[in-house]
C-alpha positions in Angstrom: 95.2 73.0 73.9 93.4 71.4 76.8 95.4 71.0 80.0 98.5 72.4 78.4 100.0 75.9 79.2 99.0 78.4 76.5 99.6 82.1 76.4 96.6 84.3 76.0 96.0 87.3 73.7 97.7 90.4 74.9 96.1 93.8 75.4 97.7 96.9 74.0 97.9 100.2 75.8 95.4 102.9 74.9 95.6 106.6 75.7 92.2 108.1 76.1 88.7 106.7 76.6 86.5 106.9 73.5 83.0 106.1 72.1 82.8 103.8 69.1 79.9 101.6 67.8 82.4 99.0 66.6 83.8 98.4 70.1 82.6 96.9 73.4 84.0 98.1 76.7 84.7 96.0 79.8 85.9 97.0 83.3 89.6 96.2 83.8 89.7 93.8 86.7 92.7 94.1 89.0 94.0 90.6 89.5 95.8 87.8 87.7 95.1 86.6 84.2 93.9 83.0 84.5 93.0 80.4 81.9 90.6 77.8 83.1 90.6 74.4 81.4 87.6 72.2 82.1 86.5 68.7 80.9 83.7 66.9 82.7 84.4 67.3 86.5 88.1 68.1 86.0 89.1 71.7 86.1 92.6 73.3 86.1 93.8 76.9 86.3 96.9 78.2 84.6 98.5 81.7 84.8 99.4 83.7 81.7 103.0 82.3 82.1 101.8 78.7 82.1 102.0 78.0 85.8 99.4 75.5 87.1 97.8 77.1 90.2 94.8 74.8 90.5 95.7 73.6 94.0 95.8 77.2 95.3 92.1 77.7 94.6 90.0 74.9 96.1 86.8 76.8 95.3 87.3 76.0 91.6 85.7 72.6 92.3 82.4 74.5 92.7 82.9 76.3 89.4 82.7 73.1 87.4 78.9 73.0 87.8 78.6 76.6 86.7 80.4 75.8 83.4 77.7 74.0 81.4 79.9 72.9 78.5 81.5 69.5 79.0 84.8 70.9 77.6 85.9 74.5 77.7 89.0 76.8 77.9 88.0 80.1 79.4 90.0 83.3 79.6 89.5 85.0 83.0 90.8 87.4 85.5 91.2 85.9 89.0 90.2 88.6 91.6 89.5 89.0 95.3 86.9 91.6 96.1 87.2 93.9 99.2 84.3 96.3 99.8 83.1 95.7 96.3 86.2 96.3 94.4 89.1 94.0 93.3 92.3 94.2 95.3 95.4 93.0 93.4 97.4 92.3 96.6 94.7 90.1 98.0 94.7 87.8 94.9 98.5 87.8 94.9 98.4 86.7 98.5 96.3 83.7 97.4 98.7 83.0 94.6 101.7 82.9 96.9 100.2 80.4 99.4 101.5 76.8 99.3 100.6 75.4 102.7 97.4 73.4 102.4 95.9 74.6 105.7 96.6 78.2 104.9 95.0 77.8 101.5 91.9 76.3 103.1 91.7 79.2 105.5 92.2 81.8 102.7 89.1 80.4 100.9 87.1 82.1 103.7 89.3 85.2 104.4 90.2 86.0 100.8 87.6 84.3 98.6 88.5 84.2 94.9 86.2 85.0 92.0 87.0 84.2 88.4 85.6 86.8 86.0 85.3 85.3 82.5 85.7 87.5 79.4 86.3 85.0 76.6 86.0 81.4 75.5 88.8 79.8 73.4 87.3 76.4 72.8 84.4 74.1 73.8 84.1 70.9 71.8 86.0 72.8 69.1 88.1 75.9 68.8 86.5 79.3 68.6 89.7 81.4 68.1 88.7 82.5 64.6 85.2 83.5 65.5 84.4 87.3 66.0 84.4 88.5 69.6 80.6 89.0 69.8 80.0 85.4 68.7 82.4 84.2 71.4 80.6 86.5 73.9 77.3 84.8 73.1 78.8 81.4 73.6 80.3 82.5 76.9 76.9 83.6 78.3 75.3 80.4 77.1 77.8 78.1 79.0 78.8 80.1 82.1 76.3 80.7 84.9 76.6 83.5 87.4 77.9 82.3 90.8 80.1 83.7 93.6 83.0 81.7 92.2 82.7 82.4 88.5 80.8 84.8 86.4 81.0 86.4 82.9 82.2 90.0 82.9 79.9 92.8 82.2 80.4 95.0 79.1 78.7 97.8 77.3 78.6 98.7 73.6 79.9 101.9 72.2 79.9 104.0 75.4 83.6 103.8 76.5 83.7 107.2 78.2 80.7 106.4 80.4 82.3 103.2 81.7 85.7 104.9 82.1 84.1 107.5 84.4 82.1 104.8 86.3 85.3 102.8 87.0 87.0 105.9 88.2 84.2 106.7 90.6 84.5 103.1 92.0 88.3 103.3 92.3 89.0 100.6 89.7 91.9 100.3 87.3 90.1 101.4 84.1 88.6 99.8 81.1 89.4 97.5 78.2 88.1 98.4 74.7 87.6 95.4 72.3 86.7 95.5 68.7 83.5 93.5 68.1 84.9 91.7 65.1 88.2 90.8 66.7 89.5 87.3 66.5 91.5 85.6 69.3 95.3 85.4 68.6 97.3 83.4 71.2 100.4 85.1 72.6 99.8 88.2 70.4 99.5 91.8 71.3 96.5 93.1 69.4 95.5 96.7 68.5 91.9 95.5 68.6 92.1 95.2 72.4 93.1 98.3 74.3 93.5 98.9 78.1 92.9 102.4 79.2 93.8 103.1 82.8 93.3 105.8 85.4 96.2 107.6 86.8 96.5 107.2 90.5 98.1 109.5 93.0 100.4 108.5 95.8 102.9 110.2 98.3 106.4 108.7 98.2 109.8 109.1 99.8 112.7 110.5 97.8 115.6 108.0 98.2 118.0 109.5 95.7 118.3 111.2 92.4 119.9 111.0 88.9 121.1 113.9 86.7 121.4 112.4 83.2 118.4 112.7 82.8 117.1 114.3 86.0 114.9 111.9 88.0 114.0 111.1 91.5 114.4 107.6 92.9 111.2 107.1 94.9 110.3 104.6 97.6 107.5 103.5 100.0 107.1 101.9 103.3 105.7 98.4 103.3 104.6 96.3 106.3 107.9 94.3 106.2 110.2 96.5 104.1 110.8 100.2 104.9 112.0 102.6 102.3 111.7 100.1 99.4 112.5 101.6 96.0 109.5 101.5 93.7 110.5 103.6 90.7 112.1 106.6 89.1 110.2 109.8 88.2 111.6 111.8 85.3 108.6 113.9 84.1 106.6 116.8 85.4 109.4 118.9 86.9 109.7 122.7 86.6 113.2 124.1 86.3 112.9 126.0 89.6 111.7 122.8 91.3 114.8 120.9 90.1 117.1 123.7 91.2 115.5 123.9 94.7 115.7 120.2 95.2 119.4 120.0 94.2 120.3 122.7 96.7 118.5 120.9 99.5 119.8 117.4 98.5 123.4 118.5 98.9 123.0 118.3 102.7 121.3 114.8 102.6 123.7 112.9 100.3 125.0 109.5 101.3 126.6 107.1 98.9 126.8 107.3 95.1 126.8 104.5 92.5 127.0 104.5 88.7 123.5 105.9 88.2 122.2 107.3 91.5 123.2 109.7 94.2 121.5 108.2 97.3 120.4 110.4 100.1 118.8 110.2 103.6 115.1 109.4 103.3 113.8 112.7 104.7 112.0 114.3 101.8 108.7 113.4 100.2 106.8 114.2 97.1 103.5 113.4 95.4 103.4 111.6 92.1 100.9 110.1 89.7 101.4 106.6 88.2 99.6 104.5 85.6 100.7 101.0 86.3 102.6 98.9 88.9 104.2 95.5 88.6 103.7 92.5 90.8 106.6 93.7 92.9 105.0 97.2 93.3 107.3 98.9 90.9 105.5 102.0 89.6 105.4 102.7 85.9 104.5 105.8 83.8 105.2 108.2 86.7 104.7 112.0 86.8 105.9 114.4 89.5 103.2 116.5 91.0 105.0 118.4 93.8 107.2 118.3 96.9 105.6 117.7 100.3 107.8 119.6 102.7 105.5 118.9 105.7 105.0 115.1 105.0 106.7 112.6 107.3 108.6 109.9 105.4 107.2 107.2 107.7 103.7 108.2 106.5 104.5 107.3 102.9 103.0 103.8 102.9 101.8 101.5 100.1 98.1 101.4 100.2 95.8 98.9 98.5 
């Protein structure tokens, strides 16, 4: 496995936070899934898709001294903290850089931290060991530094950690069964991510009728009115009827699925997830914003 791309264990989606003595609960860190491979003084970083991104993170050289095992593969989340919380876009910025001088500068402006939550192997594989045994190994071999650190977790009290991560504006939590083994490239019901819904104001760029849904967009620094998703749930019949009456006067072009319209109306939605390209998933309509200016509907981090 060492220094070859491998696909990590995949987290399933959970619905509600819960308490359970047979589980531990970790914060869900908002960054990139990274596998660190280390042997002696050599360290390499791979994304979950197998891309080698070692050269993008020069600070990893300092992490070798914090990993006390001679050989290890560690499952991590690469993050960049801003005001004490991880910002997905900041780590993505690091991941996009290719110019060596810009990378060196970003080490200071967007310093990366690698939060470790599992160990796949040291001098031997640990995939078939129960999670709590792997956790013990992890804390024995990884020291806490600014560059790398084992993640925190609590036992049994998932609801408390879920509320704490909401107060700190984090993504949510991950519930993991204490006896769970590590299965490469497998979605396991023993690992569950439970996320907080987030609220955002968006521009209505168009609509669909079968089924009814609003095509929504946001303003980005370099791209105005960028489509970011479709909202199909949460509408009252009178809200749909009112919208269709108003939309008649704003229609532009129509394609196979969508009636596009002038970007003059806004609404508020909730969403659960967003992709690397800021496409919003699991969206719910929460109301029209008749006094909101479309130019004020911006992506925020």
